[in-house]
OpenMM code with the backbone's topology and positions (N, CA, C; nanometers):
from openmm import Vec3, app, unit

residues = "MET ALA ALA SER PRO PRO GLY GLN PRO GLN LEU HIS THR LEU TYR ALA GLU HIS HIS GLU TRP LEU GLN ALA TRP LEU ARG ASN LYS LEU GLY CYS LEU PHE THR ALA GLN ASP LEU ALA GLN ASP THR PHE LEU ARG LEU VAL VAL ARG PRO ARG GLU LEU ASP ALA GLY GLN ASN PRO ARG ALA TYR LEU THR THR ILE ALA LYS GLY LEU VAL VAL ASP HIS TRP ARG ARG ALA GLU ILE GLU ARG VAL TRP VAL ALA ALA MET LEU GLU ARG PRO GLU THR ILE GLN PRO SER ALA GLU HIS GLN ALA ILE ILE VAL GLU THR LEU VAL GLU VAL ASP ARG ILE LEU ALA THR LEU ALA ASP LYS PRO ARG GLN ALA PHE LEU LEU ALA GLN LEU GLN GLU LEU THR TYR ALA GLU ILE GLY GLU ARG LEU GLY VAL SER GLU ARG MET VAL LYS LYS TYR MET ALA GLN ALA MET LEU HIS CYS LEU SER ALA GLY ALA ALA PHE ARG ALA ALA LEU ALA".split()
positions = [
    Vec3(-0.5202, 1.1261, -0.8263),
    Vec3(-0.6621, 1.2110, -0.9089),
    Vec3(-0.6968, 1.2707, -0.8311),
    Vec3(-0.6988, 1.2889, -0.6542),
    Vec3(-0.7682, 1.3614, -0.5605),
    Vec3(-0.6795, 1.5011, -0.5777),
    Vec3(-0.6222, 1.5371, -0.6138),
    Vec3(-0.5482, 1.6740, -0.5912),
    Vec3(-0.5001, 1.7315, -0.7196),
    Vec3(-0.5889, 1.7365, -0.8944),
    Vec3(-0.5904, 1.7162, -1.0119),
    Vec3(-0.5084, 1.8953, -1.0345),
    Vec3(-0.3852, 1.9358, -1.0823),
    Vec3(-0.4006, 2.0688, -1.1382),
    Vec3(-0.4874, 2.0952, -1.2493),
    Vec3(-0.5150, 2.2360, -1.2933),
    Vec3(-0.5937, 2.2928, -1.3478),
    Vec3(-0.5736, 2.2475, -1.4824),
    Vec3(-0.6841, 2.1500, -1.5489),
    Vec3(-0.7068, 2.1141, -1.7171),
    Vec3(-0.6998, 1.9524, -1.6481),
    Vec3(-0.6998, 1.8910, -1.5271),
    Vec3(-0.7180, 1.7591, -1.5845),
    Vec3(-0.8078, 1.7276, -1.4770),
    Vec3(-0.9679, 1.6124, -1.5328),
    Vec3(-1.1498, 1.6023, -1.4508),
    Vec3(-1.0303, 1.5299, -1.2692),
    Vec3(-1.1123, 1.6292, -1.2076),
    Vec3(-1.1312, 1.4946, -1.1032),
    Vec3(-1.2096, 1.3557, -1.1127),
    Vec3(-1.1503, 1.2802, -0.9923),
    Vec3(-1.2125, 1.0651, -1.0726),
    Vec3(-1.3891, 1.1250, -1.0683),
    Vec3(-1.4851, 1.1822, -0.9788),
    Vec3(-1.5810, 1.2520, -1.0237),
    Vec3(-1.6332, 1.2782, -1.1531),
    Vec3(-1.5887, 1.3155, -1.1743),
    Vec3(-1.5489, 1.4420, -1.3333),
    Vec3(-1.5491, 1.3048, -1.4198),
    Vec3(-1.4210, 1.2571, -1.4130),
    Vec3(-1.3975, 1.1607, -1.4907),
    Vec3(-1.5087, 1.0437, -1.4667),
    Vec3(-1.5904, 0.9969, -1.3850),
    Vec3(-1.6546, 0.8740, -1.4046),
    Vec3(-1.8038, 0.9414, -1.4897),
    Vec3(-1.8037, 1.1073, -1.4423),
    Vec3(-2.0072, 1.1410, -1.4696),
    Vec3(-1.9500, 1.1669, -1.6230),
    Vec3(-1.8164, 1.1042, -1.7077),
    Vec3(-1.8296, 1.2275, -1.8566),
    Vec3(-1.7466, 1.0552, -1.9171),
    Vec3(-1.7790, 0.8923, -1.8250),
    Vec3(-1.6720, 0.8506, -1.8874),
    Vec3(-1.7131, 0.7037, -1.8516),
    Vec3(-1.8315, 0.6881, -1.7157),
    Vec3(-1.8596, 0.5559, -1.6697),
    Vec3(-1.9405, 0.5185, -1.7724),
    Vec3(-2.0180, 0.5379, -1.8472),
    Vec3(-2.1427, 0.5163, -1.9278),
    Vec3(-2.0912, 0.4732, -2.0236),
    Vec3(-2.0253, 0.5158, -2.1668),
    Vec3(-1.9143, 0.4862, -2.2316),
    Vec3(-1.8328, 0.3651, -2.1843),
    Vec3(-1.7268, 0.3612, -2.0907),
    Vec3(-1.6280, 0.2602, -2.0695),
    Vec3(-1.7958, 0.0850, -2.0203),
    Vec3(-1.8972, 0.1256, -1.9785),
    Vec3(-1.9989, 0.0457, -1.9298),
    Vec3(-2.0788, -0.0661, -2.0751),
    Vec3(-2.0069, 0.0276, -2.1812),
    Vec3(-2.0373, 0.0265, -2.3088),
    Vec3(-2.0030, -0.0636, -2.3866),
    Vec3(-1.8615, 0.0342, -2.3572),
    Vec3(-1.7411, -0.0708, -2.4170),
    Vec3(-1.7280, -0.2452, -2.3583),
    Vec3(-1.6451, -0.2366, -2.2260),
    Vec3(-1.6696, -0.3502, -2.1894),
    Vec3(-1.8226, -0.4499, -2.2368),
    Vec3(-1.9684, -0.4304, -2.2201),
    Vec3(-2.0193, -0.5034, -2.2477),
    Vec3(-2.0008, -0.5099, -2.4346),
    Vec3(-2.0267, -0.4250, -2.4949),
    Vec3(-1.9590, -0.4687, -2.5947),
    Vec3(-1.8235, -0.5991, -2.6361),
    Vec3(-1.6734, -0.5707, -2.4842),
    Vec3(-1.5906, -0.7444, -2.4758),
    Vec3(-1.6503, -0.8481, -2.4799),
    Vec3(-1.7803, -0.8248, -2.3472),
    Vec3(-1.7792, -0.9504, -2.2631),
    Vec3(-1.9340, -1.0326, -2.3179),
    Vec3(-2.0086, -0.9399, -2.3414),
    Vec3(-2.0982, -0.9728, -2.4574),
    Vec3(-2.2708, -0.9578, -2.2889),
    Vec3(-2.1719, -0.9472, -2.1796),
    Vec3(-2.2713, -0.8950, -2.0823),
    Vec3(-2.2643, -0.8351, -2.0160),
    Vec3(-2.3999, -0.8119, -1.9430),
    Vec3(-2.4304, -0.5846, -1.8735),
    Vec3(-2.4169, -0.6174, -1.7541),
    Vec3(-2.3886, -0.7326, -1.6364),
    Vec3(-2.3770, -0.7232, -1.5620),
    Vec3(-2.2387, -0.7473, -1.5246),
    Vec3(-2.1708, -0.8643, -1.5766),
    Vec3(-2.0073, -0.8322, -1.6000),
    Vec3(-1.9231, -0.7049, -1.6066),
    Vec3(-1.9969, -0.6957, -1.7109),
    Vec3(-1.9915, -0.4716, -1.7914),
    Vec3(-1.9694, -0.4026, -1.6761),
    Vec3(-2.1708, -0.3902, -1.5953),
    Vec3(-2.1259, -0.2930, -1.4951),
    Vec3(-1.9890, -0.3099, -1.3620),
    Vec3(-2.0111, -0.4692, -1.3326),
    Vec3(-1.9190, -0.5064, -1.2780),
    Vec3(-1.7608, -0.4305, -1.2235),
    Vec3(-1.7586, -0.5004, -1.3904),
    Vec3(-1.5612, -0.4367, -1.4695),
    Vec3(-1.6202, -0.2584, -1.4569),
    Vec3(-1.6956, -0.1986, -1.5029),
    Vec3(-1.6683, -0.0143, -1.5154),
    Vec3(-1.6645, -0.0253, -1.4004),
    Vec3(-1.7264, -0.1021, -1.2587),
    Vec3(-1.7267, -0.0215, -1.0799),
    Vec3(-1.5142, -0.0453, -1.0818),
    Vec3(-1.5529, -0.1995, -1.0630),
    Vec3(-1.3851, -0.2052, -1.0912),
    Vec3(-1.3182, -0.1027, -1.1030),
    Vec3(-1.3088, -0.0414, -1.2010),
    Vec3(-1.1704, -0.0239, -1.3271),
    Vec3(-1.1807, 0.1694, -1.2139),
    Vec3(-1.2931, 0.2336, -1.1968),
    Vec3(-1.3216, 0.3303, -1.0763),
    Vec3(-1.2674, 0.2685, -0.9680),
    Vec3(-1.2734, 0.1921, -0.9213),
    Vec3(-1.2544, 0.2094, -0.7511),
    Vec3(-1.0789, 0.2029, -0.7862),
    Vec3(-1.0589, 0.1162, -0.8929),
    Vec3(-0.9207, 0.1324, -0.9085),
    Vec3(-0.8190, 0.2197, -0.9096),
    Vec3(-0.9063, 0.2932, -1.0168),
    Vec3(-0.8372, 0.4982, -0.8989),
    Vec3(-0.8328, 0.4819, -0.8040),
    Vec3(-0.9668, 0.4616, -0.7234),
    Vec3(-0.9559, 0.5072, -0.5148),
    Vec3(-0.8498, 0.4645, -0.5032),
    Vec3(-0.8635, 0.3561, -0.5324),
    Vec3(-0.7721, 0.2703, -0.4744),
    Vec3(-0.5619, 0.3309, -0.5271),
    Vec3(-0.5678, 0.3015, -0.6208),
    Vec3(-0.4292, 0.3535, -0.6985),
    Vec3(-0.4514, 0.5095, -0.8184),
    Vec3(-0.4248, 0.6242, -0.6928),
    Vec3(-0.4553, 0.7065, -0.7972),
    Vec3(-0.3751, 0.7718, -0.8455),
    Vec3(-0.3915, 0.8023, -0.9860),
    Vec3(-0.2317, 0.8323, -1.0606),
    Vec3(-0.3054, 0.9812, -1.1562),
    Vec3(-0.2216, 1.1031, -1.1686),
    Vec3(-0.2759, 1.1764, -1.1891),
    Vec3(-0.2855, 1.1835, -1.3756),
    Vec3(-0.3704, 1.2226, -1.4857),
    Vec3(-0.3929, 1.2615, -1.6254),
    Vec3(-0.2383, 1.3608, -1.6643),
    Vec3(-0.1963, 1.2813, -1.8054),
    Vec3(-0.0339, 1.3814, -1.7832),
    Vec3(-0.1739, 1.4705, -1.9132),
    Vec3(-0.1197, 1.5697, -1.9758),
    Vec3(-0.2551, 1.6581, -1.9824),
    Vec3(-0.2566, 1.6721, -2.0858),
    Vec3(-0.2384, 1.5492, -2.1962),
    Vec3(-0.2006, 1.5411, -2.3425),
    Vec3(-0.3350, 1.4271, -2.2664),
    Vec3(-0.2926, 1.3465, -2.2217),
    Vec3(-0.3408, 1.2446, -2.1964),
    Vec3(-0.5348, 1.1504, -2.2318),
    Vec3(-0.5431, 1.0675, -2.3201),
    Vec3(-0.6680, 1.0913, -2.3979),
    Vec3(-0.7026, 1.0032, -2.2841),
    Vec3(-0.8637, 1.0057, -2.1429),
    Vec3(-0.8990, 0.9773, -2.0720),
    Vec3(-0.9547, 0.8605, -2.0807),
    Vec3(-0.9571, 0.7999, -2.1617),
    Vec3(-1.0283, 0.6788, -2.2307),
    Vec3(-0.9952, 0.5954, -2.2887),
    Vec3(-0.8205, 0.6536, -2.3570),
    Vec3(-0.7432, 0.5048, -2.3928),
    Vec3(-0.6797, 0.5060, -2.2339),
    Vec3(-0.6982, 0.5540, -2.1170),
    Vec3(-0.6541, 0.5217, -1.9641),
    Vec3(-0.7540, 0.3508, -1.9277),
    Vec3(-0.9026, 0.4859, -1.8927),
    Vec3(-1.0106, 0.4047, -1.8736),
    Vec3(-0.9397, 0.2635, -1.9545),
    Vec3(-0.9314, 0.2685, -2.0609),
    Vec3(-0.9558, 0.0794, -2.1539),
    Vec3(-0.8541, 0.0178, -2.1040),
    Vec3(-0.7298, 0.1013, -2.1133),
    Vec3(-0.6246, 0.0177, -2.0010),
    Vec3(-0.6105, -0.0640, -1.9354),
    Vec3(-0.6705, 0.0353, -1.8195),
    Vec3(-0.7024, -0.0471, -1.6451),
    Vec3(-0.7741, -0.1192, -1.7090),
    Vec3(-0.9247, -0.0989, -1.8038),
    Vec3(-0.9922, -0.2156, -1.8255),
    Vec3(-0.9906, -0.3606, -1.8338),
    Vec3(-0.8878, -0.2804, -2.0381),
    Vec3(-0.8310, -0.4409, -2.0295),
    Vec3(-0.8028, -0.5577, -1.8895),
    Vec3(-0.6897, -0.4822, -1.8780),
    Vec3(-0.6109, -0.5865, -1.7231),
    Vec3(-0.7554, -0.6684, -1.6508),
    Vec3(-0.8864, -0.5566, -1.5829),
    Vec3(-0.9168, -0.6400, -1.5591),
    Vec3(-1.0302, -0.7372, -1.6231),
    Vec3(-1.0815, -0.7198, -1.7364),
    Vec3(-1.1568, -0.8194, -1.8117),
    Vec3(-1.0108, -0.9480, -1.8612),
    Vec3(-0.9347, -0.9395, -1.8212),
    Vec3(-0.8412, -1.0428, -1.8713),
    Vec3(-0.8170, -1.1978, -1.7131),
    Vec3(-0.8177, -1.0261, -1.6004),
    Vec3(-0.8512, -1.1318, -1.4958),
    Vec3(-0.9706, -1.2128, -1.5119),
    Vec3(-1.0562, -1.1416, -1.5095),
    Vec3(-1.1713, -1.2407, -1.5413),
    Vec3(-1.1893, -1.3377, -1.6147),
    Vec3(-1.1216, -1.3120, -1.7277),
    Vec3(-1.1768, -1.4562, -1.7863),
    Vec3(-1.0333, -1.5463, -1.7142),
    Vec3(-0.9017, -1.5168, -1.6846),
    Vec3(-0.8250, -1.5475, -1.6380),
    Vec3(-0.9984, -1.6922, -1.4802),
    Vec3(-0.9459, -1.5840, -1.4048),
    Vec3(-1.1524, -1.6039, -1.3051),
    Vec3(-1.1297, -1.7191, -1.3573),
    Vec3(-1.2737, -1.6887, -1.4990),
    Vec3(-1.3429, -1.7769, -1.5803),
    Vec3(-1.3067, -1.9263, -1.6049),
    Vec3(-1.2392, -1.8830, -1.6213),
    Vec3(-1.1339, -2.0735, -1.6323),
    Vec3(-1.0714, -2.0844, -1.5613),
    Vec3(-1.0659, -2.1089, -1.4553),
    Vec3(-0.9905, -2.1524, -1.3151),
    Vec3(-1.1074, -2.1743, -1.3244),
    Vec3(-1.1701, -2.1027, -1.2461),
    Vec3(-1.3393, -2.1895, -1.2140),
    Vec3(-1.4684, -2.2781, -1.3130),
    Vec3(-1.4211, -2.2728, -1.4311),
    Vec3(-1.4018, -2.3464, -1.4932),
    Vec3(-1.3771, -2.5404, -1.4759),
    Vec3(-1.2946, -2.5115, -1.4492),
    Vec3(-1.1692, -2.6361, -1.4568),
    Vec3(-1.2051, -2.6826, -1.2895),
    Vec3(-1.2316, -2.5645, -1.2188),
    Vec3(-1.2533, -2.6339, -1.0880),
    Vec3(-1.3731, -2.6793, -1.0848),
    Vec3(-1.5803, -2.6457, -1.0938),
    Vec3(-1.5826, -2.7005, -1.1099),
    Vec3(-1.5958, -2.8099, -1.2358),
    Vec3(-1.5620, -2.8619, -1.3028),
    Vec3(-1.5931, -2.9534, -1.4129),
    Vec3(-1.4690, -3.0917, -1.3325),
    Vec3(-1.3367, -3.0251, -1.1963),
    Vec3(-1.3206, -3.1174, -1.1046),
    Vec3(-1.4252, -3.1811, -1.0311),
    Vec3(-1.4890, -3.1033, -0.9977),
    Vec3(-1.5787, -3.1315, -0.8787),
    Vec3(-1.7237, -3.2128, -0.8923),
    Vec3(-1.7015, -3.2043, -1.0475),
    Vec3(-1.8182, -3.2933, -1.0719),
    Vec3(-1.7439, -3.3881, -1.1018),
    Vec3(-1.6796, -3.4379, -1.0943),
    Vec3(-1.6324, -3.6000, -1.0942),
    Vec3(-1.6832, -3.6559, -0.9951),
    Vec3(-1.6093, -3.5996, -0.8528),
    Vec3(-1.6580, -3.6432, -0.7168),
    Vec3(-1.7553, -3.6548, -0.6898),
    Vec3(-1.7503, -3.7581, -0.6280),
    Vec3(-1.8737, -3.8276, -0.5271),
    Vec3(-1.9682, -3.6800, -0.4798),
    Vec3(-2.0892, -3.6833, -0.4616),
    Vec3(-2.1644, -3.5633, -0.3827),
    Vec3(-2.1685, -3.6042, -0.3004),
    Vec3(-2.1180, -3.6605, -0.1982),
    Vec3(-2.0793, -3.6868, -0.0997),
    Vec3(-2.0002, -3.5897, -0.0311),
    Vec3(-1.9021, -3.6314, -0.1417),
    Vec3(-1.7720, -3.5057, -0.0355),
    Vec3(-1.6697, -3.4281, -0.1573),
    Vec3(-1.8390, -3.3216, -0.1666),
    Vec3(-1.8488, -3.2276, -0.2518),
    Vec3(-1.7933, -3.1493, -0.1189),
    Vec3(-1.7329, -3.0122, -0.1439),
    Vec3(-1.7308, -2.9059, -0.0003),
    Vec3(-1.8082, -2.8494, -0.0133),
    Vec3(-1.8320, -2.7719, 0.0777),
    Vec3(-1.9520, -2.7184, 0.1053),
    Vec3(-1.9639, -2.5583, -0.0155),
    Vec3(-1.9920, -2.4148, -0.0196),
    Vec3(-2.0026, -2.3737, -0.1477),
    Vec3(-1.8877, -2.2922, -0.0243),
    Vec3(-1.8874, -2.2093, 0.0724),
    Vec3(-1.8075, -2.1299, 0.1283),
    Vec3(-1.6620, -2.2042, 0.1113),
    Vec3(-1.6111, -2.2898, 0.1127),
    Vec3(-1.5336, -2.4473, 0.0444),
    Vec3(-1.4554, -2.3967, -0.0292),
    Vec3(-1.5426, -2.4089, -0.1915),
    Vec3(-1.5513, -2.4110, -0.2482),
    Vec3(-1.5206, -2.2639, -0.3455),
    Vec3(-1.5706, -2.1414, -0.2655),
    Vec3(-1.5553, -2.0117, -0.3239),
    Vec3(-1.3926, -1.9596, -0.2938),
    Vec3(-1.3589, -2.0211, -0.1461),
    Vec3(-1.2026, -1.9482, -0.0315),
    Vec3(-1.1133, -2.0878, -0.1592),
    Vec3(-1.0948, -2.2147, -0.1678),
    Vec3(-1.0361, -2.3106, -0.2506),
    Vec3(-1.0312, -2.1696, -0.4455),
    Vec3(-1.1698, -2.1553, -0.5177),
    Vec3(-1.1290, -2.1231, -0.5819),
    Vec3(-1.0519, -1.9543, -0.5368),
    Vec3(-1.1030, -1.8518, -0.4837),
    Vec3(-1.0135, -1.7943, -0.4709),
    Vec3(-0.8979, -1.7707, -0.4132),
    Vec3(-0.7972, -1.8944, -0.3459),
    Vec3(-0.6560, -1.9269, -0.3143),
    Vec3(-0.6474, -2.0080, -0.4893),
    Vec3(-0.6336, -2.0822, -0.5212),
    Vec3(-0.6991, -2.1020, -0.6737),
    Vec3(-0.5927, -1.9515, -0.8311),
    Vec3(-0.6461, -1.8524, -0.7885),
    Vec3(-0.6989, -1.7737, -0.8769),
    Vec3(-0.5638, -1.7066, -0.8778),
    Vec3(-0.5385, -1.6944, -0.6708),
    Vec3(-0.4114, -1.5547, -0.6349),
    Vec3(-0.2619, -1.6807, -0.6624),
    Vec3(-0.2723, -1.8040, -0.6408),
    Vec3(-0.1300, -1.9145, -0.7062),
    Vec3(-0.1534, -1.9208, -0.8492),
    Vec3(-0.2478, -1.8991, -0.8737),
    Vec3(-0.1915, -1.8763, -1.0806),
    Vec3(-0.1989, -1.6894, -1.0961),
    Vec3(-0.1551, -1.6472, -1.0105),
    Vec3(-0.1268, -1.5260, -1.0430),
    Vec3(0.0396, -1.5161, -1.0278),
    Vec3(0.0651, -1.5636, -0.8856),
    Vec3(0.2115, -1.5182, -0.8630),
    Vec3(0.2758, -1.6635, -0.9048),
    Vec3(0.2115, -1.7555, -0.9955),
    Vec3(0.3027, -1.9003, -1.0907),
    Vec3(0.2661, -1.7735, -1.2451),
    Vec3(0.2142, -1.7268, -1.2998),
    Vec3(0.2048, -1.5629, -1.3946),
    Vec3(0.3194, -1.5605, -1.3945),
    Vec3(0.3783, -1.4715, -1.2531),
    Vec3(0.5208, -1.3836, -1.2303),
    Vec3(0.6100, -1.4332, -1.2814),
    Vec3(0.6251, -1.6102, -1.2418),
    Vec3(0.7021, -1.6954, -1.2604),
    Vec3(0.8284, -1.6912, -1.3587),
    Vec3(0.9521, -1.7235, -1.3659),
    Vec3(1.0019, -1.7322, -1.5419),
    Vec3(0.8615, -1.8354, -1.6213),
    Vec3(0.9092, -1.8912, -1.7441),
    Vec3(0.8690, -2.0276, -1.8498),
    Vec3(0.8990, -2.1188, -1.7482),
    Vec3(1.0661, -2.1768, -1.8120),
    Vec3(1.0517, -2.2944, -1.7005),
    Vec3(1.0763, -2.3398, -1.6304),
    Vec3(1.1474, -2.2310, -1.5173),
    Vec3(1.0581, -2.2475, -1.3645),
    Vec3(0.9181, -2.3103, -1.3664),
    Vec3(0.8350, -2.1967, -1.4014),
    Vec3(0.6685, -2.2837, -1.3733),
    Vec3(0.6678, -2.3603, -1.4546),
    Vec3(0.7213, -2.3751, -1.6042),
    Vec3(0.6414, -2.5449, -1.5698),
    Vec3(0.7174, -2.6659, -1.5712),
    Vec3(0.8817, -2.6787, -1.5242),
    Vec3(0.8978, -2.7582, -1.3933),
    Vec3(0.8075, -2.7746, -1.2631),
    Vec3(0.7857, -2.6118, -1.2176),
    Vec3(0.6796, -2.6626, -1.1276),
    Vec3(0.5958, -2.7434, -1.0659),
    Vec3(0.5226, -2.6674, -1.2250),
    Vec3(0.3190, -2.8002, -1.2093),
    Vec3(0.3965, -2.8880, -1.3097),
    Vec3(0.4929, -2.9443, -1.3095),
    Vec3(0.5025, -3.0835, -1.3659),
    Vec3(0.4846, -3.1033, -1.2685),
    Vec3(0.6222, -3.0856, -1.1801),
    Vec3(0.6403, -3.1338, -1.0592),
    Vec3(0.4271, -3.1897, -0.9364),
    Vec3(0.4554, -3.0745, -0.8977),
    Vec3(0.3578, -3.0583, -0.7958),
    Vec3(0.2249, -3.1152, -0.9038),
    Vec3(0.1885, -3.0745, -0.9864),
    Vec3(-0.0076, -3.1576, -1.1065),
    Vec3(0.0951, -3.2712, -1.1434),
    Vec3(0.1501, -3.3068, -1.2229),
    Vec3(0.1815, -3.4467, -1.2890),
    Vec3(0.2467, -3.5441, -1.1720),
    Vec3(0.2742, -3.4644, -1.0911),
    Vec3(0.3990, -3.5116, -0.9687),
    Vec3(0.5266, -3.6590, -1.0170),
    Vec3(0.6552, -3.5233, -1.1250),
    Vec3(0.6705, -3.6173, -1.2649),
    Vec3(0.8447, -3.5962, -1.1442),
    Vec3(0.9273, -3.7065, -1.2149),
    Vec3(1.0400, -3.6659, -1.1190),
    Vec3(1.1392, -3.6248, -1.2113),
    Vec3(1.2013, -3.5759, -1.1523),
    Vec3(1.3092, -3.4602, -1.1527),
    Vec3(1.3614, -3.5166, -1.2992),
    Vec3(1.4206, -3.6198, -1.3009),
    Vec3(1.5035, -3.6914, -1.4676),
    Vec3(1.3951, -3.6529, -1.5537),
    Vec3(1.1798, -3.7084, -1.5374),
    Vec3(1.1114, -3.6813, -1.6319),
    Vec3(1.0797, -3.5476, -1.7120),
    Vec3(1.1100, -3.5092, -1.5644),
    Vec3(1.0290, -3.3127, -1.5888),
    Vec3(1.1861, -3.2580, -1.6985),
    Vec3(1.3148, -3.2840, -1.6869),
    Vec3(1.4612, -3.2667, -1.8133),
    Vec3(1.3763, -3.3077, -1.9129),
    Vec3(1.3609, -3.4129, -1.8898),
    Vec3(1.3443, -3.4945, -2.0663),
    Vec3(1.2217, -3.4059, -2.1344),
    Vec3(1.1150, -3.3880, -2.0624),
    Vec3(1.0273, -3.2266, -2.1030),
    Vec3(1.0306, -3.1620, -2.1543),
    Vec3(1.1456, -3.0597, -2.0819),
    Vec3(1.2717, -2.9736, -2.0778),
    Vec3(1.3473, -2.9696, -2.1384),
    Vec3(1.3974, -3.0406, -2.1964),
    Vec3(1.5017, -3.0357, -2.2380),
    Vec3(1.6578, -3.0071, -2.1852),
    Vec3(1.6371, -3.0522, -2.0323),
    Vec3(1.7400, -2.9973, -1.8922),
    Vec3(1.7827, -3.1137, -1.8036),
    Vec3(1.9481, -3.0427, -1.7789),
    Vec3(1.9709, -3.1951, -1.6673),
    Vec3(1.8907, -3.1724, -1.6149),
    Vec3(1.8916, -3.2700, -1.5592),
    Vec3(1.8332, -3.3538, -1.3989),
    Vec3(1.8744, -3.1854, -1.2891),
    Vec3(1.9887, -3.1678, -1.3269),
    Vec3(2.0834, -3.0148, -1.2286),
    Vec3(1.9850, -2.8936, -1.2199),
    Vec3(1.9584, -2.9592, -1.3316),
    Vec3(1.8631, -2.7686, -1.4077),
    Vec3(1.7326, -2.7968, -1.3378),
    Vec3(1.6762, -2.8842, -1.3707),
    Vec3(1.5208, -2.8395, -1.2763),
    Vec3(1.5649, -2.9242, -1.1349),
    Vec3(1.6705, -2.9131, -1.0566),
    Vec3(1.6493, -2.8441, -0.9345),
    Vec3(1.6386, -2.7406, -0.8962),
    Vec3(1.6945, -2.6472, -0.9857),
    Vec3(1.7601, -2.5228, -1.0009),
    Vec3(1.5977, -2.4694, -0.9737),
    Vec3(1.5320, -2.4841, -1.1352),
    Vec3(1.4136, -2.4844, -1.1266),
    Vec3(1.3613, -2.4561, -1.0750),
    Vec3(1.2910, -2.5606, -0.9952),
    Vec3(1.2050, -2.5933, -0.8474),
    Vec3(1.2890, -2.4933, -0.7379),
    Vec3(1.4065, -2.4622, -0.7010),
    Vec3(1.4751, -2.4258, -0.5980),
    Vec3(1.4213, -2.2554, -0.6044),
    Vec3(1.4251, -2.2331, -0.7873),
    Vec3(1.3601, -2.0751, -0.8156),
    Vec3(1.1986, -2.0572, -0.7947),
    Vec3(1.1130, -2.1507, -0.7943),
    Vec3(1.0086, -2.1402, -0.7635),
    Vec3(0.9956, -2.1684, -0.6583),
    Vec3(1.0172, -2.2533, -0.6341),
    Vec3(0.9914, -2.2439, -0.4526),
    Vec3(1.0258, -2.0922, -0.4306),
    Vec3(1.0897, -2.0791, -0.4102),
    Vec3(1.2064, -1.9429, -0.3152),
    Vec3(1.0549, -1.8144, -0.3749),
    Vec3(1.0064, -1.8053, -0.5111),
    Vec3(0.8871, -1.7283, -0.5939),
    Vec3(0.7403, -1.7576, -0.4782),
    Vec3(0.7277, -1.8695, -0.4791),
    Vec3(0.6319, -1.8275, -0.4058),
    Vec3(0.6436, -1.8573, -0.2888),
    Vec3(0.7525, -1.8802, -0.2119),
    Vec3(0.7220, -1.8506, -0.0932),
    Vec3(0.7549, -1.6790, -0.0730),
    Vec3(0.8885, -1.6103, -0.1843),
    Vec3(0.8588, -1.5039, -0.1248),
    Vec3(0.6668, -1.4118, -0.1992),
    Vec3(0.6083, -1.4697, -0.2547),
    Vec3(0.5051, -1.3743, -0.2821),
    Vec3(0.4243, -1.4071, -0.2239),
    Vec3(0.3819, -1.5701, -0.0795),
    Vec3(0.3771, -1.5278, 0.0129),
    Vec3(0.3499, -1.5124, 0.1260),
    Vec3(0.4870, -1.4470, 0.1238),
    Vec3(0.5339, -1.3541, 0.2067),
    Vec3(0.4490, -1.1901, 0.2092),
    Vec3(0.5220, -1.1227, 0.0545),
    Vec3(0.4414, -1.0285, 0.0167),
    Vec3(0.3255, -1.0169, 0.0281),
    Vec3(0.2589, -1.1055, -0.0002),
    Vec3(0.0840, -1.1155, 0.0447),
    Vec3(0.0599, -1.0928, 0.1608),
    Vec3(0.0722, -1.3005, 0.2744),
    Vec3(0.0293, -1.1970, 0.3784),
    Vec3(0.0980, -1.0486, 0.5050),
    Vec3(0.1787, -0.9802, 0.3623),
    Vec3(0.2008, -0.9018, 0.4820),
    Vec3(0.0804, -0.7692, 0.4073),
    Vec3(0.0366, -0.7968, 0.2673),
    Vec3(-0.0194, -0.7074, 0.2632),
    Vec3(-0.1740, -0.7240, 0.3568),
    Vec3(-0.2208, -0.8778, 0.3358),
    Vec3(-0.3391, -0.8543, 0.4548),
    Vec3(-0.2980, -0.7981, 0.5773),
    Vec3(-0.2157, -0.7951, 0.6527),
    Vec3(-0.2020, -0.7150, 0.7666),
    Vec3(-0.2517, -0.5835, 0.7893),
] * unit.nanometer
topology = app.Topology()
chain = topology.addChain("A")
for resn in residues:
    res = topology.addResidue(resn, chain)
    for name in ("N", "CA", "C"):
        topology.addAtom(name, app.Element.getBySymbol(name[0]), res)
C-alpha cells in the first residue's frame, strides 16, 4: 500500500477514514471495547506487515472486514485454548503451578500447535490427537476412525511429517 496508484488510498488515509468504523464493527462483534481496539490495530498492522494494493473497485471496508474476521476467529480460538489451559491448571495443586511467564509461554506454544494441526487433513489430525492426548493404540484409533491399523500408521506418519515441516518453517521464520 506504500506506493498506491492514483485513486487508491494510502495506508494512513485508509486508517483515518475507516479505523473508527472498524473498531465499532469489532466492538459490536466482540462486546468488548478493549479487544475491539486491539484487533482494529492488529488489522492495520497486518496491512503494514503484508502490504497489498486494493483493486480499483474494491470496497476498503469489505477488505478490512475480511482481515478483521480472521483476527476475530484467531482471538476466539486463543481464548478457548486459554480457557481449557486455565481449567486444567485449576485441577493441579497450587504448589506445582507454573509461573505466570511459563504459563504464557505454554499458551503461546499451544496456540501455535493448534494452528499447525488446523492445517492438517482431518483423519491424520484425529489419529494424531487420539494417539497423543488419549494415548490410544493404533488398533484403537483404527476402530474409532473406521480404518485399518496400517492406515493409522500412514496417518501418523503424515501428521508427524507435517508437524516437523511446520516446526522447521516456524523456526526459520524466527531466525
